[in-house]
N, C-alpha and C positions, 0 to 999 in steps of 0.2 A: 219915594223912598230916595231919600239920597244916600249915594254913594260913601262909604267910611273914604280918608281921605290921606293918604299916604303924607301929603304935603302939610296938614294940617298937624297931625304929631310932630315935624319936624320944625313949624312955626312952635308951636307949643315947646369741688372744694367748697363749700359753698357757702360760708360764711364770709358777708362782705362789712370791712371795719370800715364802717361811717362815721365814727367819731374822731373829731382834730383833737390834737395831740395836746394844742394850747388851752383848750375850750372844752370841756365836753358837750356843750349845749350846739346843736346843729344849727345854721342858720340856713334858715327855709322860707322861699318863695312858696307862697300857696296858688297856682293858677288853676282857675276853679269855672265852672257853670252852675253856679251855686243854686243850689234846690236846699229846702227845708227838711233836716234831721236826714233820712236815710238819702241818698248816702255820701252826698259832698259835706252837707251840716255839720255831722258826725265826726267826718272826716277832718273838718278847720275845728271844731271845739276839740278833738283829739289832742289836738298840733302845739293849740292854745294852752291845754292844762299840762302837758307834757313837759317834765321839769328840766327833759334835756333836751328840749327843743327851742328853740330863740326863733319864733315865727315872726318874720322879719314885715311882713305884711300879704294881703290876700287881695291879688288880680283877679279882678272880674271879666269871663269872656262870656259870647253868648254862647248857645247849646242846648242844653235843657231846657233853660230858659234866656229870656231877652237879657242884656246888659243891665237893665233897671232893676228888675225884680231880682235878679241875682245880689246886686247891691245892696237891695231892703232887706233879703233873707241870710247875708250874710251879717248887716248890722243888724239884726234883729237876734241873731243867734248868740253874738258875740256880747250884746247887751244882756242875753239871758244867762252867760256864765259870766257876768261881771267884770268883762275885760275889753275898755272901750280905747284900749291908749295902742291896739293894733290897727296899721291903717288899712283900710277898703279903699280899692283905685278901680274904679272904670275902663275897661278896656275897648278892646275892638269890636263891635256890633257884626259886622259881616264879615260873609267867608270870602276868602282869596279870588275864589272863582266867579268873574262878572254876571251880576244877575239871578246868581242862585235862587234866591228865592222867589222872583216875578216868574222863574222857568219851573222851581218844584214842581208842578201838576205837570206839564209836558214828560218832566226827566220822570217822574214816577208810573205815565202811562206808556213811557219806551221801555223803559230797562227793568220793572215791578220792582215790588217793595219790603217782601221778605214779612217781618212780625209789625211793619208798620209805624213804626213809632220817628217821628221825625222833630221830636224836640220843638225848640224855640220856630222853626221853620212853618209850623201847625198853625199859627195864630200870628195877629196884628200883636207887634211888639206896640207896649209901652212909652208914651215920652220920656217919665221923668220920675227916678228910681224914688222921691217924697211921695207922689202919690199914690204907687203901689205900697209902699210900706203906711202910709193912713188908711187906705181902703182896708188892708188884709188885715190892719192889728188894729182900729180903731183910736189910735192914739199918736201923739210927737213923737219922731224918735231922740234920744239922748245924743246921739252924732250923727253925722251925715261923713261920705266918703272925702277924703283928700284930695285937694284940687291938683292934681297931678296925672296925668294919663297912665293907664298902667304900664303902658310898654316905655314911657320914658323913666319908670318907676325902679323897671328892671333891670333897665342900664344903668341907672347910679346906682344901684344896691349890691349889683355886680362888679363894677367900678372901685367901690366904697370897702368894699371887702373882696379883694380878690382870692380867688381860690378855695374859697370860703362856702358861698352859696350854693346849695341845691335847690334846683328848681322843681317841685311838684307840680306835674302839669297832669292833672286830672280831668279836664275838659279838653275839646279843642285847642288846637297849637297856634289859635293865631296871634297871638298876643307875642308868644316865643319866637317863632316864624316873625313876625314884624321885628321885632326885637333884632333878631341876629341880621336882619338885613338892614337895619339901619344903622346897627352900632357892630359891623363882626368882628371888631375888635374886643370883644367883650365873648369870643367861644372860648380862646383858651383860658380866660379868667372864671370861667363857671366850673363851679368844683364838679356837679355831676348833673345829669337830668334823671329824675324819674316820673315816668309816663305811668296815667293809666289808658289803654289804648290798644287796638290791634287785635286779631286774633288769627294762628299759627295754623295749628294743629287742630282746631274746631270752626265750623263755620262762624259767620258774622252773626250778630242779634238786630241788624237794623236791614240789609240785606243779607242774602243766602252769603252773600264774599265779604260782607262790612261791616266790622264795630263801629258804632254811633261814632264815637270821639274823632275817629278819625275819617270817615265816611263825611261829618259835619263839614272837616274842612281836609280834602285830602292833598291840597295842593298844601297849606300850612304845615299839615304833619311830615310831606315829604324835606320842605325845605328843613324844617327842624332836623328831623333824622337824620338826614346826607349832611347835619353841620357837623366837623371836626372835634364834637365834647371830648373833654376828657373820658367822660364815662356815659353811659349811656344803661337806663336799667326800663325796662317795659314790664308791668304789670298787665296783661292782657286775658282773652276769656276765657284763656288755657289754664290761668291758674284759677279766675275766678269763677268759673261755672262748676267747677267742682264744691263751693261753699255755699252750700242753700239757706238761706234766710226762710223759713216758715212760721205758721201764722204761730203756733207756741214759743217759738224762739223768739219772735217779733213782740209779742206782750210781753215775757219775759226783759226785754230790753227797755221797751216804752214804761216798764212799770216801774226801771231805775229812775228815770225823768219826770221827778215829781213838782218841781216848779210849776208857779202858775204859766208863766209863757210857753213853755213845751208844751203844756196840755191844751192852747190856744190853736199851740201850732197842729195837735192832733187834730183838733176839730176840722173836718170838710180837707183832711189830707190824703194824697190822693192814695199811699200803701196803705192806712187805713181803711179807708174805704171799701180796696181792692181784697184785702181779708175778711172785711164782713162780711162784701158779697160773696165772695168764692172763696175758700176756706182753704181749698188743697191748693191756694197757687204756692208756685216755687220763686221765689225773688234773689236776689243776688247782693252783694255788698261793692260792688268794685271799687270805689273810689277808697273806701273805709280799708280794702287790704294793702291800697299803695301807702295809706297812711299810716297803716300798723306797721312795715317793714321797717319806715322812717324811724320811727317809734321804737321797736323794738326789734332789730337786721334779723335776730338769733331764728325768729321764724321761720324765716326761708331756709327750704330741705332742698329743694331741687331746682337747677336750672342749666342752661343749654344758652351758649352765645353764637349768633348769627351774623351773617350782613343783611339787613332787611331796608325795604326799598316800600313803599306804595304806589298802587295804581293809579293814575290819575289823568286818566284817556276815560272820554265820557265812554260809556257800556255797562254792559251787563256786570262786570268787575271794577265798576267804579269804585276807590276807597279800598280795594283789598290790600291787606299789609302782607307782606312776600317775605319769605325768609330763606337765604340763601347759603346752604354750607361749604359749599366750593363754586368756585367761579362766579360770584358775584357781579354785577353792573358795576361799573364805572363810578366811582363816586360815592357806593355808599358807605357805611359804618360800621364796622361792628358793636354788637348789642348783647345785652344781657337779658336775657326771656326768663321770667320766672316761670315756671313749670308746677311747682309744690311747694306751697307752705305747712305750716304748725297748726292743722286747723283749731286742734281744743286750745291751743294758748291762743291763741287768736281771737276768740271769744272771751277768753276770760280778759282779753287784755282791754278789748269794746266794752266789761261789765264793768270794769275798775275804771275806767277812762267817763264809761256814762253816770258811773256813782259820786264822781270829781265834779260832773258839769252843777 
């Protein structure tokens, strides 16, 4: 498998006021390891349909799925809601650590694996997004990804709209980290970065130490989080674990997704199958929480500010997110960590959004 090449890209208190004074619509780039519906898919569609959001583009990164798969899923779901003018862009395929995919078996044997979810590391990478699309949906797509690399798109949009763009990173941080490495001049031009990632006061969900998104590429997460952005906000497992998705709630929400395209997605869907086979399952809606905070910031109820860092040393705690109240490591940045949200209003917002799809 060929390593993704940097030279290729080079060639080619608690309420946050997030609205712009000049325009009530927030400019957002969604950086995502896309899946169908729960949770990246609903997060994307929520943003695309929100009247106060200007979704500039969807940049796809590897994580839950490979980039080719995530691209197909993003396109299909935008088609489902009748919005086909939002650019979808393919991004970084592999993590920053050399040969992470090839060495994954040895890494698991040496350091253990907790809940055993490794996302796209667990299976072979499909070669082409359109093959994924036609195999899954049995028809041709109505549009395709934009012919620009996701990293270049992030750089371009931030420079086009200085101090206006929020990066919502709900997958591994590979695209964002590559963007700030290639064009560090964009760092002060980004309005804020909102992450779904990390676990500070609770255990990880891939290993006992690490949350999945930042475990997938700890080096990229560390580059991003150590960049001196104007504002960084983290929606981690600390808040996401509090918000439980059970079978009855799941059925209530998917009952709102009446379009034929959604019904096809629910067939042979991982979460649908999980609830059918194990009705007692408790799931979570990680990325949707982060998207909902962008749509309606007032749902945020409690937060803490800490300097945070990521452990990039291979070992039992590889990918662990660390929060420092005092005496933080040199180079770390202050980050707002979300601790609690208005759960009742969150579910209302999700249902309102799903009705609009």
